[in-house]
C-alpha positions as CSV (number, residue, x, y, z in Angstrom):
1,M,-31.9,-3.5,-16.9
2,T,-28.4,-3.5,-15.4
3,R,-26.7,-6.9,-15.9
4,K,-25.3,-8.7,-12.9
5,F,-21.5,-8.9,-12.8
6,K,-19.9,-12.3,-12.3
7,I,-17.1,-12.1,-9.8
8,E,-14.9,-14.6,-11.7
9,E,-15.0,-12.5,-14.9
10,L,-14.4,-9.3,-13.0
11,I,-11.4,-10.5,-11.0
12,S,-9.9,-12.4,-14.0
13,L,-9.4,-9.1,-15.9
14,P,-5.6,-8.7,-16.3
15,S,-3.9,-6.3,-13.9
16,L,-0.6,-4.4,-14.3
17,Y,1.8,-3.9,-11.4
18,F,5.0,-2.0,-10.7
19,P,6.1,-0.7,-14.2
20,R,9.8,0.4,-14.0
21,L,12.0,2.0,-16.6
22,S,15.3,0.5,-17.5
23,W,18.4,2.6,-16.7
24,G,18.7,3.1,-20.5
25,K,15.2,4.6,-20.6
26,D,14.3,2.6,-23.8
27,K,12.1,-0.1,-22.2
28,F,10.2,-0.9,-19.1
29,A,9.4,-4.0,-17.2
30,F,6.2,-4.8,-15.2
31,Y,4.3,-7.6,-13.6
32,W,1.1,-8.7,-15.5
33,D,-1.3,-11.6,-15.0
34,R,-2.9,-11.8,-18.4
35,T,-2.1,-15.6,-18.5
36,G,-4.0,-16.0,-15.3
37,R,-0.8,-16.0,-13.3
38,I,1.5,-13.1,-12.4
39,E,4.6,-13.0,-14.7
40,L,7.3,-10.5,-15.5
41,Y,7.1,-8.7,-18.9
42,I,9.3,-6.4,-20.9
43,K,8.1,-3.8,-23.5
44,N,10.0,-1.4,-25.7
45,L,8.7,2.1,-25.2
46,D,7.5,2.9,-28.7
47,Q,7.2,-0.3,-30.6
48,G,6.2,-4.0,-30.4
49,E,4.1,-6.1,-28.1
50,P,5.1,-6.9,-24.5
51,I,7.4,-10.0,-24.2
52,Q,6.8,-12.4,-21.4
53,L,10.1,-12.9,-19.6
54,S,9.3,-15.3,-16.8
55,Q,7.7,-18.7,-16.9
56,G,6.4,-19.2,-13.3
57,E,9.6,-18.2,-11.5
58,V,8.3,-14.9,-10.0
59,P,6.1,-14.7,-6.9
60,R,2.5,-15.9,-7.2
61,S,1.4,-13.0,-5.1
62,L,3.2,-9.6,-5.0
63,R,4.5,-7.9,-1.9
64,A,7.5,-6.1,-3.4
65,G,8.8,-4.7,-6.6
66,F,12.0,-5.4,-8.6
67,V,15.1,-3.5,-9.7
68,W,17.0,-3.3,-13.0
69,T,20.8,-3.8,-13.2
70,R,22.7,-0.9,-14.6
71,D,23.6,-2.6,-17.8
72,N,19.8,-3.1,-18.5
73,R,20.5,-6.8,-19.2
74,S,18.8,-8.3,-16.1
75,I,16.2,-7.7,-13.4
76,I,16.5,-8.6,-9.7
77,F,13.4,-9.7,-7.8
78,P,12.4,-11.1,-4.4
79,K,10.4,-14.3,-4.1
80,D,8.7,-15.8,-1.1
81,T,6.9,-19.1,-0.6
82,D,3.1,-19.2,-0.4
83,G,2.8,-15.7,0.9
84,D,5.2,-16.0,3.8
85,E,7.2,-12.9,2.8
86,Q,10.5,-14.7,3.5
87,H,12.3,-13.6,0.4
88,D,15.1,-15.1,-1.6
89,L,16.6,-12.8,-4.3
90,Y,16.8,-13.9,-7.9
91,R,18.1,-12.5,-11.2
92,I,16.4,-13.0,-14.5
93,S,18.2,-12.3,-17.8
94,V,16.4,-9.9,-20.1
95,P,17.7,-11.4,-23.3
96,D,16.7,-15.0,-22.6
97,G,14.7,-15.2,-19.4
98,Q,17.2,-17.4,-17.6
99,V,16.8,-17.3,-13.8
100,S,19.5,-17.6,-11.2
101,N,19.5,-17.4,-7.4
102,L,21.5,-14.5,-6.0
103,F,20.8,-14.8,-2.3
104,T,19.0,-17.3,0.0
105,G,18.4,-16.2,3.5
106,Q,15.9,-16.0,6.3
107,G,13.7,-13.0,6.7
108,Q,12.2,-10.3,4.6
109,N,14.7,-9.2,1.9
110,Y,13.9,-6.2,-0.3
111,P,16.1,-5.1,-3.2
112,V,16.7,-1.3,-3.3
113,E,19.2,-0.4,-6.1
114,V,22.3,-1.6,-8.0
115,D,25.3,0.7,-7.7
116,P,26.5,2.7,-10.7
117,K,29.3,0.3,-11.5
118,G,26.9,-2.6,-11.5
119,E,28.9,-4.5,-8.8
120,F,26.7,-4.3,-5.7
121,L,23.0,-4.5,-4.9
122,S,21.8,-2.6,-1.8
123,F,18.9,-4.4,0.0
124,L,17.0,-4.2,3.2
125,S,16.7,-7.2,5.4
126,N,15.6,-8.3,8.9
127,R,17.7,-11.5,8.7
128,D,19.5,-10.5,11.9
129,G,16.5,-9.1,13.7
130,Q,15.8,-5.5,13.0
131,M,15.4,-4.2,9.4
132,N,18.8,-2.9,8.4
133,L,20.8,-2.1,5.2
134,Y,23.0,-4.6,3.5
135,I,24.8,-4.9,0.2
136,L,25.2,-8.0,-2.0
137,D,28.3,-8.6,-4.2
138,L,26.6,-9.6,-7.5
139,E,29.6,-11.6,-8.7
140,S,30.7,-13.4,-5.5
141,G,27.3,-13.6,-3.8
142,E,28.8,-12.4,-0.6
143,T,26.7,-10.0,1.6
144,Q,27.8,-7.2,3.9
145,R,25.8,-5.6,6.7
146,L,26.2,-1.8,6.5
147,T,24.0,-0.6,9.4
148,D,23.3,-1.8,12.9
149,F,20.4,0.3,14.2
150,N,17.9,-0.6,16.9
151,N,15.1,0.9,14.9
152,P,14.2,0.0,11.3
153,V,16.2,1.4,8.3
154,F,14.5,2.5,5.0
155,G,16.1,3.4,1.7
156,G,19.6,2.5,0.6
157,F,20.2,4.7,-2.5
158,W,23.6,5.0,-4.2
159,D,25.4,8.2,-5.1
160,D,26.6,8.7,-8.7
161,V,30.0,6.9,-8.2
162,G,28.9,4.2,-5.8
163,D,30.8,5.4,-2.7
164,F,27.9,6.4,-0.4
165,L,24.5,5.1,0.3
166,Y,21.6,7.2,1.7
167,F,18.9,6.0,4.0
168,S,16.5,7.0,6.8
169,T,16.2,5.8,10.4
170,N,15.4,7.1,13.9
171,E,17.8,7.2,16.8
172,T,15.5,9.3,19.1
173,K,12.9,8.2,21.6
174,D,10.2,9.9,19.6
175,L,8.9,7.1,17.3
176,R,7.3,9.7,15.0
177,N,10.8,10.8,14.1
178,S,12.8,9.9,11.0
179,D,16.1,11.5,9.9
180,I,18.3,11.1,6.8
181,Y,21.8,9.5,6.9
182,R,24.5,8.4,4.6
183,I,27.2,5.7,4.9
184,K,30.3,5.0,3.0
185,R,30.3,1.5,1.5
186,D,33.7,0.5,2.9
187,E,33.4,2.4,6.2
188,G,30.9,2.8,9.0
189,P,29.0,3.9,10.9
190,G,26.6,6.2,9.1
191,E,26.3,9.9,9.7
192,K,23.2,11.9,10.0
193,I,23.0,14.6,7.3
194,Y,19.5,16.0,7.7
195,S,16.9,16.5,10.4
196,S,14.1,19.1,10.3
197,G,13.5,18.6,14.0
198,T,12.7,15.8,16.5
199,G,9.2,14.4,15.9
200,N,9.2,15.1,12.1
201,S,9.5,12.4,9.5
202,D,12.3,13.1,7.0
203,S,13.0,10.4,4.4
204,C,15.3,10.2,1.5
205,V,13.8,9.1,-1.8
206,M,16.4,9.2,-4.6
207,L,19.5,10.9,-5.9
208,S,19.8,12.9,-9.1
209,S,21.9,11.3,-12.0
210,C,24.5,14.1,-11.7
211,G,25.0,13.2,-8.0
212,N,24.5,16.7,-6.7
213,Y,21.0,16.5,-5.3
214,L,19.1,14.3,-2.9
215,A,15.3,14.3,-3.1
216,L,13.5,13.9,0.2
217,N,10.1,14.1,1.8
218,S,9.5,15.9,5.1
219,N,6.4,16.6,7.1
220,S,8.0,19.5,9.1
221,S,5.4,21.9,7.6
222,G,2.5,19.9,9.0
223,Y,2.0,18.2,5.6
224,T,4.4,15.9,3.8
225,Q,6.4,18.1,1.4
226,P,9.0,17.4,-1.2
227,G,12.5,18.8,-0.8
228,I,15.9,19.0,-2.6
229,M,19.2,18.8,-0.7
230,D,22.2,20.2,-2.4
231,L,24.8,17.6,-1.4
232,K,27.7,20.1,-1.9
233,T,26.3,22.7,0.5
234,G,23.9,20.8,2.6
235,N,21.2,23.3,1.9
236,V,17.6,22.1,1.5
237,K,15.0,23.7,-0.6
238,M,11.4,22.7,0.0
239,L,9.0,22.6,-2.9
240,G,5.3,23.2,-3.1
241,S,2.9,25.1,-0.8
242,G,3.3,22.8,2.2
243,D,-0.5,22.8,2.8
244,R,-1.3,19.4,1.1
245,D,0.6,16.1,1.2
246,E,3.0,15.9,-1.7
247,Y,5.7,13.3,-2.5
248,V,8.7,13.1,-4.7
249,S,8.3,10.9,-7.8
250,S,11.4,11.3,-10.1
251,F,14.3,13.5,-11.2
252,S,14.7,14.4,-14.9
253,P,17.7,12.7,-16.6
254,D,19.4,16.1,-16.9
255,S,18.9,16.8,-13.2
256,R,17.1,20.1,-13.9
257,K,13.5,19.2,-13.0
258,I,11.6,16.9,-10.6
259,L,8.2,15.3,-10.7
260,T,6.1,15.1,-7.5
261,S,2.7,13.6,-6.7
262,L,0.2,16.0,-5.0
263,N,-2.5,14.4,-2.9
264,R,-5.8,16.3,-2.8
265,D,-9.4,15.2,-2.2
266,A,-8.6,11.4,-2.6
267,R,-6.9,12.1,-6.0
268,T,-3.3,12.6,-7.0
269,F,-2.0,15.2,-9.4
270,L,1.4,15.3,-11.0
271,M,3.5,18.4,-10.5
272,E,6.8,19.4,-12.2
273,Y,9.3,21.7,-10.6
274,S,12.4,23.5,-11.7
275,L,15.3,22.7,-9.4
276,E,16.8,26.1,-10.1
277,T,13.8,28.3,-9.3
278,G,11.6,26.0,-7.3
279,V,8.7,27.0,-9.4
280,G,6.2,24.2,-10.2
281,S,3.1,23.6,-12.3
282,K,0.4,21.0,-12.4
283,L,0.6,18.7,-15.5
284,P,-2.6,18.4,-17.5
285,L,-3.3,14.7,-16.9
286,P,-6.6,12.8,-16.5
287,E,-8.2,13.1,-13.1
288,G,-8.1,10.2,-10.7
289,L,-5.0,8.5,-9.4
290,V,-1.8,9.3,-11.2
291,Y,1.2,7.4,-9.8
292,L,4.6,5.7,-10.4
293,A,5.6,8.6,-12.7
294,D,9.1,8.7,-14.1
295,Y,11.0,10.6,-16.8
296,I,11.7,8.9,-20.1
297,S,13.6,12.0,-21.2
298,P,13.5,15.6,-20.1
299,G,10.5,16.2,-22.3
300,R,8.6,12.9,-21.8
301,I,7.2,10.9,-18.9
302,I,5.7,7.5,-18.1
303,Y,3.0,7.1,-15.5
304,M,0.1,4.9,-14.4
305,H,-3.5,6.1,-14.3
306,Q,-6.8,4.9,-12.9
307,D,-10.0,6.3,-11.6
308,T,-13.2,4.8,-10.1
309,R,-14.4,3.6,-13.5
310,H,-11.1,3.0,-15.3
311,R,-8.7,0.3,-14.5
312,S,-4.9,0.9,-14.4
313,S,-3.2,1.7,-17.6
314,I,0.4,2.6,-18.4
315,M,0.7,6.0,-20.1
316,A,3.3,8.3,-21.7
317,M,3.0,12.0,-22.0
318,D,4.9,14.5,-24.2
319,L,5.4,17.4,-21.9
320,E,5.8,20.0,-24.6
321,G,2.7,19.0,-26.6
322,E,0.8,18.0,-23.4
323,E,-0.4,14.9,-25.1
324,S,-0.8,11.5,-23.4
325,A,-0.9,8.1,-25.1
326,F,-1.3,4.5,-23.9
327,L,1.8,2.4,-23.6
328,L,-0.3,-0.4,-22.3
329,E,-4.0,0.0,-22.0
330,A,-6.2,-1.7,-19.4
331,Q,-8.2,-4.7,-20.7
332,Y,-11.9,-4.9,-19.9
333,G,-13.0,-8.1,-21.5
334,K,-16.8,-8.3,-21.4
335,F,-17.1,-5.1,-19.4
336,S,-17.3,-1.5,-20.4
337,P,-16.1,1.4,-18.2
338,Q,-19.5,2.9,-18.5
339,E,-21.0,0.0,-16.6
340,F,-18.9,0.8,-13.6
341,S,-20.1,3.1,-10.8
342,E,-18.4,6.4,-10.1
343,G,-17.3,7.2,-6.6
344,E,-18.4,10.4,-4.9
345,Y,-16.0,12.2,-2.6
346,I,-18.0,13.0,0.6
347,S,-17.6,14.1,4.2
348,Y,-19.4,13.6,7.4
349,E,-18.9,14.5,11.1
350,S,-17.5,12.1,13.6
351,R,-18.9,11.9,17.1
352,D,-16.5,14.6,18.3
353,G,-17.3,17.0,15.4
354,L,-14.1,16.1,13.4
355,T,-14.7,16.1,9.7
356,I,-14.1,12.7,8.1
357,H,-13.7,12.4,4.3
358,G,-14.5,9.3,2.4
359,I,-15.7,7.8,-0.9
360,L,-19.3,6.8,-1.4
361,Y,-20.7,4.5,-4.1
362,R,-24.5,4.5,-4.6
363,P,-26.2,1.6,-6.4
364,A,-28.9,2.1,-9.0
365,G,-32.6,2.2,-8.0
366,E,-34.6,3.7,-5.2
367,G,-33.7,1.3,-2.4
368,P,-33.7,0.8,0.4
369,H,-30.2,-0.6,-0.1
370,P,-27.9,-2.5,2.2
371,A,-24.6,-0.9,2.7
372,V,-21.0,-1.9,3.4
373,V,-18.5,0.3,5.2
374,L,-15.2,-0.9,3.7
375,V,-12.3,0.0,6.0
376,H,-8.8,0.4,4.6
377,G,-5.8,-1.2,6.3
378,G,-2.7,0.5,7.6
379,P,-3.9,2.5,9.5
380,T,-1.3,4.9,7.8
381,S,-2.9,4.4,4.4
382,Q,-5.7,6.0,2.4
383,D,-8.6,5.2,0.1
384,F,-8.5,7.0,-3.2
385,L,-10.9,7.6,-6.1
386,S,-9.4,4.6,-7.8
387,F,-10.7,1.4,-9.3
388,D,-11.7,-1.4,-7.0
389,P,-13.3,-4.5,-8.5
390,F,-14.8,-5.7,-5.3
391,T,-16.5,-2.4,-4.7
392,Q,-17.8,-2.4,-8.2
393,F,-19.2,-5.9,-7.7
394,L,-20.9,-4.9,-4.5
395,V,-22.5,-1.8,-6.0
396,N,-23.6,-3.7,-9.1
397,R,-25.4,-6.2,-6.8
398,G,-27.2,-3.5,-4.9
399,F,-25.0,-2.5,-2.0
400,A,-24.0,1.1,-1.2
401,V,-20.3,1.2,-0.3
402,L,-18.6,3.8,2.0
403,K,-14.8,4.0,2.2
404,P,-13.9,6.3,5.1
405,N,-10.5,7.9,5.6
406,Y,-10.7,7.8,9.3
407,R,-8.2,9.7,11.6
408,G,-4.8,8.1,11.3
409,S,-5.1,8.0,7.5
410,T,-2.5,9.6,5.2
411,G,-3.4,12.4,2.8
412,Y,-4.8,14.9,5.3
413,G,-1.6,16.1,7.0
414,K,0.6,15.2,10.0
415,E,-1.9,16.2,12.7
416,F,-4.7,14.1,11.3
417,Q,-2.4,11.2,10.7
418,E,-1.1,11.2,14.3
419,M,-4.6,11.5,15.9
420,N,-4.9,7.8,16.6
421,I,-1.4,7.4,18.1
422,G,-2.0,6.1,21.7
423,D,-5.7,5.8,20.9
424,I,-6.1,2.9,18.5
425,G,-9.8,2.0,18.3
426,G,-10.7,5.2,20.1
427,G,-11.2,8.2,17.8
428,D,-10.7,6.2,14.6
429,G,-13.3,3.7,15.9
430,E,-15.7,6.5,16.4
431,D,-15.0,7.7,12.9
432,V,-16.0,4.4,11.4
433,A,-19.1,4.1,13.7
434,A,-20.1,7.6,12.6
435,G,-19.8,6.3,9.0
436,A,-22.5,3.7,9.7
437,S,-24.7,6.4,11.3
438,F,-24.1,8.6,8.2
439,L,-25.3,5.8,5.9
440,A,-28.3,5.0,8.1
441,A,-29.4,8.7,7.7
442,Q,-29.5,8.5,3.9
443,P,-33.0,7.9,2.7
444,E,-32.0,5.2,0.2
445,I,-30.1,3.1,2.7
446,D,-31.6,0.4,4.9
447,G,-30.2,1.3,8.3
448,E,-30.8,-2.3,9.6
449,K,-28.5,-3.8,7.0
450,I,-25.2,-2.1,7.3
451,I,-22.1,-4.3,7.3
452,C,-18.5,-3.5,8.3
453,A,-15.7,-5.1,6.2
454,G,-11.9,-4.8,6.0
455,G,-8.6,-6.5,5.9
456,S,-5.5,-6.2,8.2
457,Y,-6.1,-3.0,10.3
458,G,-9.5,-2.9,8.5
459,G,-10.0,-6.4,9.8
460,F,-9.2,-5.3,13.3
461,M,-11.6,-2.4,12.9
462,T,-14.3,-4.7,11.7
463,F,-14.0,-6.9,14.8
464,W,-13.8,-3.8,17.0
465,Q,-17.0,-2.3,15.5
466,L,-19.0,-5.6,15.8
467,F,-18.0,-6.1,19.4
468,R,-17.9,-2.5,20.7
469,Y,-20.7,-0.9,18.6
470,P,-22.9,-4.0,18.0
471,H,-26.1,-2.0,17.7
472,L,-24.9,-0.3,14.5
473,W,-24.0,-3.4,12.5
474,A,-25.9,-6.2,10.9
475,G,-22.7,-8.1,10.2
476,G,-19.0,-8.0,9.4
477,V,-16.4,-9.5,7.1
478,A,-12.9,-9.5,8.5
479,W,-9.8,-10.9,6.8
480,V,-6.3,-11.1,8.2
481,G,-7.4,-8.9,11.1
482,V,-5.8,-8.3,14.5
483,T,-7.7,-9.6,17.4
484,D,-5.2,-9.4,20.3
485,W,-2.6,-6.6,20.2
486,E,-0.5,-8.0,23.1
487,A,-0.2,-11.4,21.5
488,M,0.4,-9.7,18.2
489,Y,3.3,-7.8,19.6
490,H,5.0,-10.9,21.0
491,E,4.8,-12.7,17.6
492,S,5.8,-9.7,15.4
493,M,9.0,-9.1,13.5
494,E,11.2,-6.4,15.0
495,H,10.2,-3.7,12.5
496,F,6.6,-4.4,13.1
497,K,7.1,-4.2,16.8
498,Y,8.5,-0.8,16.2
499,Y,5.3,0.2,14.4
500,L,3.2,-1.2,17.2
501,Q,5.2,0.9,19.7
502,H,4.7,3.9,17.5
503,L,0.9,3.4,17.6
504,F,0.5,2.3,21.3
505,G,3.7,3.0,23.2
506,S,5.9,0.4,24.7
507,L,4.3,-2.8,25.8
508,E,5.9,-2.5,29.3
509,E,4.3,0.9,29.8
510,K,1.1,0.5,27.9
511,A,0.2,-3.2,28.5
512,E,-3.3,-2.4,29.6
513,L,-4.0,-0.2,26.5
514,Y,-2.8,-3.1,24.3
515,R,-5.3,-5.4,26.2
516,E,-8.1,-2.8,26.3
517,R,-8.1,-2.2,22.6
518,S,-8.0,-5.9,21.7
519,P,-11.3,-7.0,20.0
520,A,-11.1,-10.6,21.4
521,R,-11.6,-9.2,24.9
522,Y,-15.2,-8.2,23.9
523,A,-16.2,-11.2,21.8
524,E,-19.2,-11.9,24.0
525,N,-20.9,-8.8,22.5
526,L,-21.3,-10.3,19.0
527,R,-24.8,-9.8,17.7
528,G,-24.7,-9.7,13.9
529,S,-23.3,-12.3,11.5
530,L,-19.5,-12.5,11.3
531,L,-17.2,-14.0,8.6
532,I,-13.5,-14.5,9.5
533,I,-10.9,-15.2,6.8
534,H,-7.2,-15.6,7.4
535,G,-4.2,-16.9,5.4
536,V,-2.2,-19.6,7.3
537,N,1.2,-18.2,6.2
538,D,0.5,-14.6,7.2
539,P,3.8,-13.1,8.6
540,R,2.2,-9.7,9.5
541,V,-0.9,-10.8,11.4
542,P,-0.2,-14.5,12.3
543,I,-2.9,-17.1,11.9
544,S,-2.9,-17.4,15.7
545,Q,-4.8,-14.1,15.8
546,A,-7.8,-15.7,14.0
547,R,-7.6,-18.9,16.0
548,L,-7.5,-17.0,19.2
549,L,-10.7,-15.2,18.4
550,R,-12.4,-18.3,17.1
551,N,-11.7,-20.0,20.5
552,R,-12.8,-17.0,22.4
553,L,-16.1,-16.9,20.5
554,Q,-16.6,-20.6,21.2
555,D,-15.8,-20.1,24.9
556,H,-18.7,-17.6,25.0
557,G,-21.1,-20.1,23.5
558,F,-21.1,-19.0,19.8
559,E,-21.1,-21.9,17.3
560,E,-18.9,-22.0,14.2
561,G,-21.1,-22.4,11.1
562,K,-24.1,-21.0,12.9
563,D,-23.2,-17.8,14.7
564,F,-20.0,-17.1,12.8
565,E,-18.1,-18.5,9.8
566,Y,-14.4,-19.2,9.9
567,H,-12.0,-20.0,7.0
568,E,-8.3,-20.6,6.9
569,L,-6.7,-20.2,3.5
570,T,-3.7,-22.4,2.6
571,E,-0.8,-21.2,0.4
572,E,-1.7,-17.6,1.3
573,G,-0.3,-14.9,3.6
574,H,-1.5,-11.4,4.3
575,G,-3.9,-11.2,1.3
576,S,-3.0,-12.0,-2.3
577,T,-2.8,-10.5,-5.8
578,D,-3.1,-13.9,-7.4
579,I,-6.3,-14.2,-9.5
580,Q,-7.4,-17.6,-8.3
581,Q,-6.7,-16.8,-4.7
582,K,-8.7,-13.5,-5.0
583,I,-11.6,-15.4,-6.5
584,R,-11.4,-17.9,-3.7
585,I,-11.7,-15.2,-1.0
586,F,-14.5,-13.3,-2.8
587,N,-16.4,-16.5,-3.3
588,L,-16.4,-16.9,0.5
589,M,-17.5,-13.3,1.0
590,I,-20.3,-13.1,-1.6
591,P,-22.7,-15.8,-0.2
592,F,-22.2,-14.3,3.2
593,L,-23.1,-10.8,2.0
594,E,-26.0,-11.9,-0.2
595,Q,-28.0,-12.7,3.0
596,F,-28.5,-9.0,3.3
597,L,-30.0,-8.6,-0.2
598,S,-33.6,-8.9,-1.1
599,E,-34.5,-12.0,-3.1
600,E,-34.9,-10.2,-6.4
601,K,-31.3,-8.7,-6.1
602,K,-29.5,-12.0,-5.3
């Protein structure tokens, strides 16, 4: 008989986040919560145990990574308060763990890279409104704003001598567009150095150590494709076939090769290309999700790996011998990977005949089983064949779980990704609804017990499904979900307003569309059970969104605690990676979901 998982034990398994090599390539740093709280650790590549560097000074919940200083003696990280994503910047000393404040300021502040001389930190900030590029003098603490664009800036990578920085932004009216720029540290404004055409997304990723090459991603072929710009000639060489989404990962230290990540069938594969010939080959790595790859040396790489049964581990591979070894292996506690369920990559037809791919988990036994359609956020995101503890818990308890990559998701090319622009809740809503119909047609699924669930955009979609397709759903679980797009726009930060304009169009021209696609407008249609969860410090989808819907439901005669459940989470923002906060949210979801299980499965 399969044993029942305990959610506290499963969620408390230590997780690894954001491993990053030092500039000296002899050690790496990473976030880890093996003590029960996220802390920063250091590990030498080939010997010794990890050393805990921080003692509670790093963020409780992660929303951003960190950067090494060029002398390898310190790490710079952002820290917010209780999930509000308003970051100050700190430096922690690698030798002794001493922490000092570098920068205190309003807004979201994200460190990008320290210049080659170790004097300045480039960082992105919306402290003055829109997200723009700044530099911080690491000795004096003075900041300088480098760019002043109306649309958000991304990147901020230094050349090999620290004169120029490279970034991406958009100066056209087409909000699908992104071009590549550079700016001299002591002079402005920036100059555009590459565009593959208006309406395409071109973004800079990193520069080679020799300073001669800029790595970029471009979707000009119809799929995101890696490219190399020769900075001396301005010529760009695209890599790969251009018929699958593929992204730059890392230059080799000798600037002769580059790693890329190829996205195919909800998995990622690591490719290595010669810069001279442009010829590439797939590296023989375990199947699943391979990510955050970097070169340790020209013949050795570091990467993370997971799949639906195996949690994230940090690995190293000898490229010549094609052998991989654990640098830091995932911990399983009382669990075994063999106990976890394997996801199945499936497809089904949406209402208009469009093929939608997804990942299906089937519980043991004959059924009939209840099912959860778990909708990812974004919407420009994707579900992979990766490890998800909540999915594993649900399947263990007898739920089937479907994760659909609805139109608008990444991983299926530019055309597919742009299908929901100007149609939020339209075609993508049909895709999710068709997922429920697909499940109901499976003989082992109880079509009367299908639940929609998701966070952020997945939370919006859950509300949308329950109010616009109420006949399909027995219930829904929505956390940090959008309920009113017009109100959301007025409360959003400038770079989020830009994204909303990208999805909908301008509020002035598309006000009725913003209103029409707002779930709160249709709250009177609720039939099934509904659980609403929201963090009070959420800067992305403000708590006012949840309160607005709660009030709208009450206006239509629905009673809190009877017709719907409502929970506000203190000290939390747009979700959390903290173990105790994750346990708190899952302990709200589980009793709600158990109402759909038969008595013997509870």
